[in-house]
Residue, then its C-alpha position, 0 to 999 in steps of 0.5 A: x423195473x424194481x417197481x415191477x419186480x415188487x409188484x410181481x412178488x406181492x402178487x405172487x405172494x397173495x396168490x400163494x396165500x389164497x391158494x393155501x387158504x382155499x386148500x387148508x382143511x377148515x374145521x367146518x367146511x372140510x366136512x360139509x359136502x353137499x352132493x349134486x343131484x346125479x351123486x345123491x345118496x340112496x338113503x333107505x330104511x334103518x333102525x336106531x335106538x331112542x330113549x323110548x325104544x327102537x325107531x325105524x324110518x318106516x315107522x315114519x312113513x306117511x310124514x315128511x322127515x327132516x333127518x340131520x346127523x350130528x352129536x350133542x357136544x357139537x359147539x356150533x354147527x349142530x346147534x345152528x342147524x337144529x335150531x334152524x330146523x326147529x324154527x321151521x317146524x314151529x313155523x308150520x301149521x299144526x296140520x302140517x307139523x302133524x305130518x312132519x317129523x325132525x329126526x336127529x341121529x348122533x354120530x357120537x354113540x360113544x358119549x351120546x346115550x339115547x337118554x342124554x339125547x332125549x334131553x338134548x333134543x328137548x332144548x330145541x323142539x319138544x317133538x324132535x326125536x333123537x336116536x343113535x346106535x352102535x358104532x357099526x349101526x351109525x356107520x351103516x346109516x351114514x353111509x347109506x346117506x352119504x354122510x361124512x364124519x370123523x372123530x378127532x384126536x382126544x385132548x389131554x382132558x379126554x374130550x374130542x370133536x367130531x367133524x361131520x357133514x352139516x346138510x339136512x335130509x328131506x325124506x318124502x312120506x314114501x320113505x325115499x330121499x327126496x332132497x337135501x338142505x344146505x347148512x346155513x339155510x333159513x327156516x323159510x327155506x326148510x319150510x318150503x322144502x317140506x311143503x313140496x312133499x307134504x301129503 
């Protein structure tokens, strides 16, 4: 009987720990929301600022656009995702690449200026476009694409992190949201997704 009680106690404790772990707001997973097809956001056109002036999604009609939301001071998720997308862009043939654009939108316009974003994007791929806007403009674009993001309370030195969704959005040449690529996908999977919609 004592052995049975000990076994039940251990089993109950382990189950409680497992449930607590699943419910705990992990830094990366809590804000990485991949919506099912039935709940896919509407997407749509928008205009934001780059270091070379304003850019609108309709300026890129006729091309497949890989759209990613993040911020330049992101320590891990953004560099991983942008590197993966940049490698996919490089893997395309020159003709395919001419019909594809990688667009990075910062959800941290308080720190990310168009000029600093241009320099940041260049680390990943020379053809990557980086843009942002006012707090209101960025929020409107994020809402249209179902992007979740939240600024964390600042540290003592004033620095802060921004939790954000981590999927890549595939915009078809006609401008509609065609697919979403999960965080952690491979460059080959991105290449396959792009090729499905190339004109």
